[in-house]
C-alpha positions, 0 to 999 in steps of 0.5 A: 100058806095063804100068800097074797102077791103084792107089788110095792109101788115103784118110787123115785127119790132124791137123797141129800148127803147123809139122808136116810130113806125108808124104802119099804116097811111091812107088818106081819109075815111075808117074803120079798122075792125081787128088788129092782132099782136104777140110778144114773150112777154111770155119771158118778161111779162112786154112787153105788158104793156110797148108797148103803142099804140096810134090812131088818127082819122081825123087829131086830135092833141091828140090820141083817143086811148092811151093804153098799148097794152096788156091792150087794148086786155085784157092781164091783167098785161101783161100776156098771157091768152087765151080768146075769145069774139066778139071783143077781142081774145087771141088765138094760140099765137096771139092777135086779136082786132076786134072793128070797128074803122071808120074814115072820114079824115085819120087815124094814128096808132103808137106804142111806146116802153116805156120799158127799153129793146129792143122788138124783133119780133113784128109782126102785120097786119091791115085789113080795108075798104077804103070808098069814105066818112064816114057816118056822124052817125058813131062815133069814137073809143076811149080807155083810160087807167088809174091806181090808185095804190094804191086805197084809201079805201072807195073812188070810182074808176073812170072807165070812164070820157067822154063827148058827144054822144057815146056808152060805150061798156065796160071796163077791170078792174083789181084789185090786193090785196096788203094786206097779 
């Protein structure tokens, strides 16, 4: 493999309610290895739930990733809580997402402000490799978000619905008691 390490320039954007921002578009083959961002979300915790990230691989029509940004990185209920793991880190005011995300024919990553208020000072950066071609045996990263509110007593909660080859690497599962 011919791999050239690239760093997508760090950006800072402000997003109006309903505004979409294309964070990165890459033609050809490669693999994202790190996504970092920070936003003064502690001022308004819902911000991390209202910013939705979508990722498309290889020219697909529907995104492989469609998740509120905070939930993607383990910031449950949009709350900033420090944590460190192999793939997700919330430290020093920043959020790091380090899952390998390969693509063979291009990638597009978009952020949408689905909240009612303007989001200011959203800083982000991507690190990735560009390849001549993507190995056939590499899968694609997928992430989804679902909410059942309220849950139905005695009924199972569906964690994942998937078809095809791949690896289930985990889920972030939050519950909150509504009984007093």
